[in-house]
N, C-alpha and C positions, 0 to 999 in steps of 0.2 A: 452772160452778157456779150461775150466775144463771138458767139455763134450767130448773132443776129445783127442786121444793119440798124434796126430801130426796135425799141421795146415800147409797147403800149400797155399801161396798167389801167384796169377798170375796177377800182376799189368800190366796195359797198359797205354800209354799216353792218356790223356783225349780226344784229337782229334781223336785218333784211336777208342776209345770207342764210341764216337758219330757217327763216320762213320760206324762202324759195326752195331750199333743199327739201324741207318736209313736204311741201306741196308737190314738188317734182317726183320725189321718190316714195312718199308715203311712210318713210322711216321716222322714228321719233327725233325730237330736238336734241336729245343727248347724243345721238349718233352724229348729227351735224356738228355739234360742239367738239366731239372727239376728233372728227376729221379736220375741222378748222385748227385744232391745236397742233396737228401734224404739219400744217402749212407754214411757210414763211409769212410773218405778219406783213400787212400792207405797209405799215410805217417803215419796215426794213426794205421793202421793194421799191417804195416811192422814189428814193434818191437815185435808183438805178434806171428808172424809166425815162425815156425820151419824151413821152407824152402820157398824160394822165387824164382819163375821161371819168369824171365823177358819176357814179351810179347810185346817187342818193336821192333821186327824184323820180319823175315820171319817165316812162319809156320814150315819150316824145322829146324830153330833155336830153336823154342819152342819144337818141337818133340825131338830134341837132348837133351834138358834139361830134358824132361820127361823120356827119355831112360836112362839118368844118374841117375835119382832119383828112378826109378822102382826097381833096385836091392837092394837099401837101404830098401825100403818098404817090399820087399820079405824077406829080412833078419830079419827085425823087426817082421814080422808076424810069423816067426818060433821060436822066442825067448820065 
């Protein structure tokens, strides 16, 4: 956390992560579960994040969250 000015976390439900992984890679769900088990859980990362964009809905919903965050980052970049 000390290496970055701001941290953005984009958590998603585990089932969605597994589905996206298998669709993207063609690998089985067991491989996705194995890789997820190696990662820091979202619940542990959440308190360390400055911003959390929930990725539990549609792509349009996520894009709207990004659109809301973008002006904040632009403002921070000019300070």
